[in-house]
Residue frames as qw, qx, qy, qz and C-alpha x, y, z in Angstrom:
[[0.818, -0.446, -0.028, 0.362, -13.67, 15.70, -20.79],
 [0.161, 0.966, -0.197, -0.043, -11.64, 18.28, -22.83],
 [0.658, 0.516, -0.506, 0.209, -8.86, 15.76, -23.30],
 [0.212, -0.552, 0.627, -0.508, -8.50, 15.26, -19.56],
 [0.742, -0.194, -0.641, -0.031, -8.48, 11.99, -17.65],
 [0.162, -0.553, 0.413, -0.706, -9.20, 12.87, -14.03],
 [0.128, -0.079, -0.913, 0.379, -9.74, 11.11, -10.73],
 [0.181, -0.665, -0.718, -0.098, -13.30, 10.97, -9.42],
 [0.147, -0.008, -0.171, 0.974, -14.42, 14.50, -8.84],
 [0.204, 0.490, 0.608, -0.590, -17.51, 16.45, -7.85],
 [0.366, 0.558, -0.166, -0.726, -17.90, 17.88, -11.38],
 [0.834, 0.194, 0.516, -0.001, -17.63, 14.43, -13.02],
 [0.368, 0.846, -0.294, -0.249, -15.19, 16.06, -15.42],
 [0.514, 0.553, -0.656, -0.024, -13.09, 13.51, -17.34],
 [0.711, -0.429, 0.458, -0.318, -13.77, 10.87, -14.67],
 [0.145, 0.469, -0.850, -0.191, -11.30, 8.09, -15.41],
 [0.346, 0.067, 0.903, -0.245, -13.63, 5.39, -14.07],
 [0.572, 0.583, 0.362, -0.448, -16.54, 6.49, -16.22],
 [0.437, 0.730, -0.383, -0.360, -14.18, 6.62, -19.18],
 [0.990, 0.106, -0.084, -0.043, -12.96, 3.05, -18.65],
 [0.357, 0.672, -0.544, 0.354, -9.44, 3.93, -17.55],
 [0.857, -0.401, -0.292, 0.140, -7.54, 2.23, -14.71],
 [0.311, -0.904, 0.293, 0.016, -4.99, 3.37, -12.17],
 [0.905, 0.222, -0.077, 0.353, -1.44, 2.64, -13.29],
 [0.414, -0.755, 0.221, 0.458, 2.09, 3.82, -12.75],
 [0.630, 0.770, -0.098, 0.033, 3.87, 5.30, -15.73],
 [0.638, -0.560, 0.418, 0.322, 7.44, 4.06, -16.12],
 [0.597, 0.695, -0.385, -0.108, 10.22, 4.04, -18.67],
 [0.792, -0.393, 0.464, 0.063, 12.10, 0.77, -18.37],
 [0.116, 0.578, -0.702, -0.400, 15.14, -0.13, -20.47],
 [0.835, 0.190, -0.330, -0.397, 14.18, -2.98, -22.82],
 [0.523, 0.287, -0.775, 0.209, 16.93, -5.19, -21.39],
 [0.043, -0.112, 0.736, -0.666, 15.26, -4.91, -17.92],
 [0.619, -0.138, -0.198, -0.747, 11.66, -5.69, -18.85],
 [0.750, -0.102, -0.653, -0.033, 11.95, -9.35, -17.82],
 [0.336, -0.010, -0.634, 0.696, 13.39, -8.27, -14.44],
 [0.316, -0.085, 0.152, -0.933, 10.55, -5.76, -13.98],
 [0.700, -0.129, -0.464, -0.527, 7.96, -8.40, -14.87],
 [0.602, -0.104, -0.737, 0.288, 9.27, -10.69, -12.14],
 [0.082, -0.052, -0.479, 0.872, 8.98, -7.86, -9.58],
 [0.454, -0.099, -0.176, -0.868, 5.53, -6.91, -10.86],
 [0.748, -0.177, -0.542, -0.340, 4.07, -10.39, -10.48],
 [0.503, -0.089, -0.694, 0.508, 5.64, -10.65, -7.01],
 [0.101, -0.178, 0.228, -0.952, 3.67, -7.63, -5.85],
 [0.645, -0.338, -0.432, -0.533, 0.45, -9.60, -5.58],
 [0.607, -0.531, 0.389, -0.444, -0.60, -10.68, -2.06],
 [0.224, 0.359, -0.906, -0.010, 1.42, -13.83, -1.27],
 [0.350, 0.046, 0.815, -0.459, -1.51, -15.29, 0.75],
 [0.581, 0.492, 0.571, -0.307, -4.22, -15.08, -1.94],
 [0.491, 0.127, 0.585, 0.633, -2.50, -13.99, -5.17],
 [0.137, 0.822, 0.483, 0.270, -4.65, -10.88, -5.44],
 [0.142, 0.718, -0.096, 0.674, -4.30, -7.19, -4.76],
 [0.352, 0.004, -0.653, 0.671, -3.02, -6.17, -1.40],
 [0.231, 0.137, 0.353, -0.896, -5.90, -3.72, -0.83],
 [0.084, 0.359, 0.906, 0.208, -9.17, -5.61, -1.42],
 [0.095, 0.680, 0.416, -0.597, -10.99, -2.33, -0.80],
 [0.149, 0.481, -0.412, -0.759, -10.02, -1.21, -4.26],
 [0.496, 0.301, 0.814, 0.000, -12.81, -2.68, -6.39],
 [0.500, 0.781, 0.205, -0.313, -14.04, -2.10, -9.92],
 [0.799, 0.489, 0.157, 0.313, -12.48, -1.84, -13.36],
 [0.083, 0.947, -0.234, 0.203, -10.40, 1.14, -12.31],
 [0.446, -0.655, 0.600, -0.109, -8.29, -1.33, -10.25],
 [0.973, 0.226, 0.029, -0.039, -8.00, -4.16, -12.73],
 [0.630, -0.450, 0.457, 0.438, -4.53, -5.73, -13.00],
 [0.676, 0.720, 0.135, 0.083, -2.81, -4.51, -16.12],
 [0.465, -0.519, 0.341, 0.631, 0.45, -3.64, -17.76],
 [0.581, 0.795, 0.131, -0.114, 1.20, -1.87, -20.93],
 [0.470, -0.440, 0.464, 0.608, 4.13, -1.73, -23.35],
 [0.362, 0.582, -0.308, -0.659, 4.59, -0.41, -26.90],
 [0.436, 0.264, -0.765, -0.393, 3.27, -2.96, -29.35],
 [0.820, -0.225, 0.194, -0.490, 1.58, -5.06, -26.63],
 [0.895, -0.143, 0.422, 0.015, 2.11, -8.73, -27.37],
 [0.751, 0.612, 0.000, 0.250, 4.23, -7.79, -30.42],
 [0.175, -0.898, 0.395, -0.085, 6.89, -6.20, -28.18],
 [0.622, 0.443, -0.636, 0.108, 10.20, -8.11, -28.51],
 [0.066, 0.283, -0.795, 0.533, 10.29, -8.72, -24.72],
 [0.695, -0.227, -0.045, -0.681, 6.71, -9.84, -24.34],
 [0.820, 0.013, -0.572, -0.004, 7.81, -13.47, -23.91],
 [0.331, 0.158, -0.650, 0.665, 9.67, -12.51, -20.72],
 [0.430, -0.177, 0.240, -0.852, 6.41, -11.10, -19.34],
 [0.846, -0.058, -0.342, -0.405, 4.56, -14.30, -20.24],
 [0.649, 0.132, -0.672, 0.331, 7.30, -16.31, -18.43],
 [0.030, 0.177, -0.547, 0.818, 7.05, -14.15, -15.31],
 [0.611, -0.162, 0.018, -0.775, 3.29, -14.43, -15.29],
 [0.864, -0.004, -0.468, -0.185, 3.47, -18.23, -15.41],
 [0.756, -0.061, -0.490, 0.429, 6.31, -18.67, -12.88],
 [0.032, -0.556, 0.308, -0.772, 5.78, -16.45, -9.86],
 [0.179, -0.033, -0.864, 0.469, 5.35, -17.28, -6.16],
 [0.358, 0.162, 0.380, -0.837, 1.93, -15.58, -5.93],
 [0.606, 0.360, 0.690, -0.165, 0.33, -17.94, -8.46],
 [0.351, 0.168, 0.641, 0.662, 0.12, -18.23, -12.24],
 [0.272, 0.616, 0.194, -0.713, -1.57, -15.22, -13.95],
 [0.556, 0.463, 0.615, 0.314, -3.29, -15.51, -17.33],
 [0.091, -0.379, 0.166, 0.906, -2.34, -12.64, -19.62],
 [0.368, 0.646, 0.668, 0.041, -5.36, -11.38, -21.63],
 [0.257, 0.234, 0.288, 0.893, -5.22, -8.74, -24.38],
 [0.042, 0.536, 0.487, -0.689, -7.03, -5.68, -23.07],
 [0.245, 0.543, 0.606, 0.526, -9.67, -3.94, -25.12],
 [0.051, -0.237, 0.124, -0.962, -10.21, -0.89, -22.90],
 [0.602, -0.272, 0.100, -0.744, -12.96, -0.56, -20.31],
 [0.590, 0.025, -0.807, -0.013, -12.18, -4.14, -19.26],
 [0.685, -0.632, -0.191, -0.307, -13.80, -5.47, -16.04],
 [0.416, -0.715, 0.508, -0.242, -12.16, -5.91, -12.68],
 [0.666, 0.321, -0.674, -0.001, -9.76, -8.84, -12.38],
 [0.340, -0.463, 0.625, -0.529, -10.11, -9.46, -8.67],
 [0.662, -0.123, 0.696, -0.250, -10.06, -13.20, -7.83],
 [0.818, 0.518, 0.060, -0.241, -9.75, -14.07, -11.54],
 [0.697, -0.316, 0.469, 0.441, -5.95, -14.58, -11.89],
 [0.565, 0.661, 0.341, 0.358, -6.07, -12.38, -15.01],
 [0.273, -0.607, 0.097, 0.740, -3.71, -9.55, -15.94],
 [0.563, 0.785, 0.257, 0.004, -4.71, -7.48, -18.96],
 [0.489, -0.303, 0.296, 0.763, -1.93, -6.25, -21.22],
 [0.358, 0.874, 0.271, -0.187, -2.28, -3.24, -23.48],
 [0.600, 0.331, 0.195, 0.702, -0.43, -1.73, -26.39],
 [0.238, -0.646, -0.238, 0.686, 0.58, 1.71, -25.06],
 [0.107, -0.029, 0.447, 0.888, 0.53, 3.04, -28.60],
 [0.269, -0.454, -0.678, -0.511, -3.22, 2.42, -28.62],
 [0.545, -0.749, -0.372, -0.069, -3.88, 2.96, -24.91],
 [0.405, 0.522, -0.336, 0.671, -1.53, 5.71, -23.72],
 [0.467, -0.351, -0.568, 0.580, -0.62, 6.68, -20.17],
 [0.110, -0.794, -0.172, -0.572, -2.31, 9.67, -18.60],
 [0.293, 0.171, -0.582, 0.739, -0.71, 11.29, -15.52],
 [0.370, -0.681, -0.630, 0.057, -2.89, 11.56, -12.41],
 [0.112, -0.908, -0.025, -0.403, -3.42, 14.74, -10.46],
 [0.126, 0.597, -0.571, 0.549, -1.06, 16.03, -7.81],
 [0.720, -0.388, 0.261, -0.513, -3.27, 14.38, -5.18],
 [0.996, 0.008, 0.039, -0.075, -2.19, 10.97, -6.41],
 [0.619, 0.594, -0.385, 0.339, 1.53, 11.62, -6.56],
 [0.338, 0.367, -0.634, 0.591, 3.99, 10.52, -3.86],
 [0.608, -0.479, 0.175, -0.608, 1.41, 9.53, -1.27],
 [0.304, -0.346, 0.852, -0.249, 1.63, 6.66, 1.19],
 [0.414, -0.099, -0.867, -0.259, 0.44, 3.13, 0.59],
 [0.549, -0.439, 0.064, -0.708, -2.77, 2.99, 2.56],
 [0.937, -0.206, -0.253, -0.120, -2.05, -0.59, 3.72],
 [0.799, 0.027, -0.320, 0.509, 1.47, -0.22, 4.94],
 [0.430, -0.620, -0.205, 0.623, 3.55, 2.13, 7.12],
 [0.220, 0.957, 0.034, -0.186, 3.94, 5.75, 6.03],
 [0.796, 0.368, -0.003, 0.480, 6.87, 6.35, 3.67],
 [0.479, -0.474, -0.152, 0.723, 7.76, 9.58, 5.45],
 [0.144, 0.894, 0.166, -0.390, 7.66, 13.32, 4.75],
 [0.205, -0.530, 0.553, 0.609, 10.80, 13.31, 2.65],
 [0.224, 0.179, 0.862, 0.417, 9.07, 11.07, 0.13],
 [0.149, 0.741, 0.643, -0.122, 5.65, 12.76, 0.41],
 [0.011, -0.849, -0.017, 0.528, 7.13, 16.21, -0.24],
 [0.393, -0.109, 0.650, 0.641, 8.74, 15.09, -3.52],
 [0.285, 0.689, 0.650, 0.149, 5.43, 16.00, -5.13],
 [0.010, -0.948, -0.093, 0.304, 6.09, 19.70, -4.53],
 [0.311, -0.542, 0.536, 0.568, 9.59, 19.51, -6.04],
 [0.405, 0.191, 0.787, 0.425, 8.29, 17.65, -9.11],
 [0.216, 0.817, 0.532, 0.055, 5.41, 20.06, -9.76],
 [0.113, -0.913, 0.052, 0.389, 7.47, 23.19, -9.16],
 [0.347, -0.423, 0.629, 0.553, 10.19, 21.96, -11.45],
 [0.655, 0.539, 0.069, -0.525, 7.69, 20.85, -14.07],
 [0.126, 0.501, -0.791, -0.329, 10.15, 18.39, -15.60],
 [0.043, -0.044, -0.997, -0.052, 8.29, 15.17, -14.81],
 [0.046, 0.563, 0.786, -0.252, 4.91, 16.02, -13.38],
 [0.019, -0.216, -0.292, -0.931, 2.61, 18.46, -15.16],
 [0.390, 0.199, 0.458, -0.774, -0.66, 20.00, -14.08],
 [0.228, 0.228, 0.920, 0.224, -3.58, 18.00, -15.54],
 [0.265, -0.128, -0.287, -0.911, -6.26, 20.64, -15.84],
 [0.431, -0.382, -0.810, -0.109, -8.54, 18.40, -13.78],
 [0.410, -0.685, 0.017, -0.602, -10.88, 19.79, -11.12],
 [0.833, -0.537, 0.029, -0.126, -10.48, 18.90, -7.48],
 [0.511, 0.576, -0.523, 0.366, -6.71, 19.29, -7.41],
 [0.559, -0.121, -0.659, 0.488, -4.82, 18.38, -4.25],
 [0.006, 0.036, -0.339, 0.940, -5.63, 21.74, -2.80],
 [0.564, -0.173, -0.251, -0.767, -9.30, 21.38, -3.72],
 [0.727, -0.184, -0.660, -0.040, -9.39, 17.89, -2.23],
 [0.371, -0.058, -0.581, 0.722, -7.82, 19.22, 0.98],
 [0.257, -0.101, 0.111, -0.955, -10.39, 22.05, 1.12],
 [0.686, -0.185, -0.449, -0.541, -13.23, 19.62, 0.52],
 [0.652, -0.146, -0.697, 0.261, -12.01, 17.23, 3.25],
 [0.153, -0.012, -0.454, 0.878, -11.69, 20.16, 5.67],
 [0.447, -0.140, -0.102, -0.877, -15.27, 21.32, 4.88],
 [0.745, -0.200, -0.582, -0.257, -16.64, 17.79, 5.36],
 [0.514, -0.107, -0.658, 0.540, -14.73, 17.43, 8.65],
 [0.060, -0.044, 0.277, -0.958, -16.06, 20.82, 9.87],
 [0.598, -0.180, -0.314, -0.715, -19.59, 19.89, 8.84],
 [0.723, -0.189, -0.664, 0.013, -19.42, 16.57, 10.70],
 [0.353, -0.035, -0.552, 0.755, -17.93, 18.28, 13.75],
 [0.287, -0.114, 0.072, -0.948, -20.68, 20.94, 13.71],
 [0.706, -0.189, -0.486, -0.479, -23.34, 18.23, 13.23],
 [0.640, -0.141, -0.688, 0.313, -21.83, 16.19, 16.14],
 [0.143, 0.008, -0.427, 0.893, -21.67, 19.27, 18.38],
 [0.443, -0.154, -0.121, -0.875, -25.28, 20.15, 17.60],
 [0.745, -0.196, -0.584, -0.257, -26.43, 16.60, 18.42],
 [0.574, -0.152, -0.635, 0.494, -24.62, 16.53, 21.72],
 [0.025, -0.193, 0.208, -0.959, -26.03, 19.98, 22.77]]
């Protein structure tokens, strides 16, 4: 993997799913706000079933998790426990993650990780500032932030992973052209 953690790609290079990683959002939250964040986090589950909003996301890559330095030894971990127990989407059991943990769908489990042991890896450009696939589009102003962030290089860095945004776009275009050609040939 050459130190890379990559989204699924045609070269199978550093594939995060094969490596046991999961999709997460990297954040820096002031310690005094961790409890507030935990309440928001546990409110993000589907209010109808207490699970993920997009049930199409299946597998360990989509397990529910959160990480913080020191894991359950973090001074604010109790506020996370409290938020997990008392939220409108249903009580969640916090389980210490070991890495490569299984999917949590329909199990009411959220794994927690010590980020000193399980660090965050930034995803490729393709995964930055895109729309939620289940809700209305966020708009071009939001979607175009990715170009500003990469050109400035302050927050987002190139990952060295294959199938970058440009490669994904080229691949999708080739597939679309192939399907169109195949469809045209069948209708002739």
